[in-house]
C-alpha positions, 0 to 999 in steps of 0.5 A: 422605055429603055435607053440603048446608049448613054454618053457623058461629057465632064459629068462629075468624075467622067470626062467622057464615057459612052456605054451601051445599054439594053432592056433589063438589068444594067448592074454597076458594082465597085468601090465606094467613091468609084463614081456608080451613083454618078451614072444613075444621076446622069441617067436622072438629069434626063428627067425634069428637076435637078436629079437624084442628088438635087445638086446645083449645076456647077457641082455636076460639072467635072472639076477638072474641066472647063465648067460644062457637062452634058448627058445624052442618051439614045431612046429607040430613034430618040435623041435626048440631051441635057447640060449646060455650056461653059458660057452658062454654067448655071443654066440647064439646056435640053435638046430632043432630036437636036431641037432646043426644048423646056427640060420639062418636056423630057417627061413626055419621052421618059419616066424615070424613078429612083431610090437612093440611100438618102431617101431614107430620111424622107419620112422624118425630115421637112414636108419639102422633101416629101413634096418633091417626091410626090411631085416626081411621081406624079409628073412621071404619069402626067407630064404637064404636072412639072410645067404646072409646078413651075409656073406656081412656083414662079408666080409665087416667088414674084408675089413673096417678092412684092409682099415683102417689098417696102413699098407696096405694088400695084394692086392690079399686079398682085390681083394677077399673080393671085389668078395665076396662082389659083389656076396653076395651084388647083391643077397641081393640087388636083393632080396630087389627089388623083396620083395618091388615089390611084397608087392607094388602090395600086398598093391594096392590090400589091403583094405584101408578102416581100414589103410593107404595104403603105397608106398615102394621104395628102395633108393640107389645109384643104384640097383647092378648087381654083375659086377657092384658092383665088378666094383664100389668097385674097382673104389672107393678103393682109396676114401674107403681107405682114409675114412677107410670104405667101402663107397658104397654098399647095405649097405648104402640102405634105405626104403622109405615109402610114405602115398599113398593117400597123396602122402606124406613121411612117416617121415612127416605123423602124428604119427597115420598116421605112425602107420596106414602105418606100420600095412598095411606093416605088414598085406600085408606081412603076406598075401605075405608070406601065398602065397608064403609059404602056410602057414600064419606067426606068428604075434607078436603084442605088445601093438598095441591095446592101440593105436587104436580107438575101431572101428579100433581095432575091425576092425584089430581083424576081419581082422586077425581072417578072415585070420587065423594064430597065433597071439600073443598080449599084453596089459595092459587091458583084456578089449582091447581084447573084440572083439577077437573071443571066441576061443582065449587063455587068459593069466594073466601075473604078475611078471614072473607068467603067468596064463591062464584064461576064456575070 
């Protein structure tokens, strides 16, 4: 998977931008605030979800523009596009080869993984961030997972609305929602379990000399079969009504990560060790995608070079070059990428201007 062209319209600080891309390394250097991460965010909008910043659509549109934005890319002979319109700035629209499609259909064409400085807090903050992270990993291998998550969440929101209503809704209405929650929730839970199992096997085979080796585990009340989840929803309906929300189910799951060598939870590891664990997960997952889908995912690595010592930085670049695929990187100094292969494309970013330069 490699984009050959990226076009932006009114995206953050880019009124208009067109970049020619190529397989291998795409390196963007420039001062903080110049717009490097905005380019990676634009690529991430070609995947289901809210992108690497999880920003609202209104925040993405350029401040001096009419209120819309667009991201377009060429993938072989396939044209992908995503954005908003002036008339509907809070509604994301997606097109594939000029045909309107659900945003989740993007996962059928592209697998995109990213690592950003904000993810350094993944292991120490709430479970929702880890669920989102896990679901992105699952979707990159099983594109239908995004749709199942969306359907589960839609049914849960409607059920919560009815549970919180002062006047109880018709029993058949909630019964129908319970059936939907059980159907899609069991699919979501099973896909998460498959991914963590496969990732653990891949991580056991990985080279642990560069980064720490993690072990992943799902923490939940239990893994639900459809009939079990349905029974549980009915059993706890009275308690849920008292709480005004659905208190049990796959939306309460958490991803627990351990440092394998130290047998220590990731949240108790040092910041450097947590970063290393994340690197290991992303690299192993990219290998897993390559095995399952026959091509490597696009990797977006934001400011990762600055957090590595020279030896680990060079080892990371060697490993990425050896595996192939398209990797988009950002950094404040071009010198951070001195160990990147000569075939890399280097760009200088300055306040909404992007110029290709010689390495």
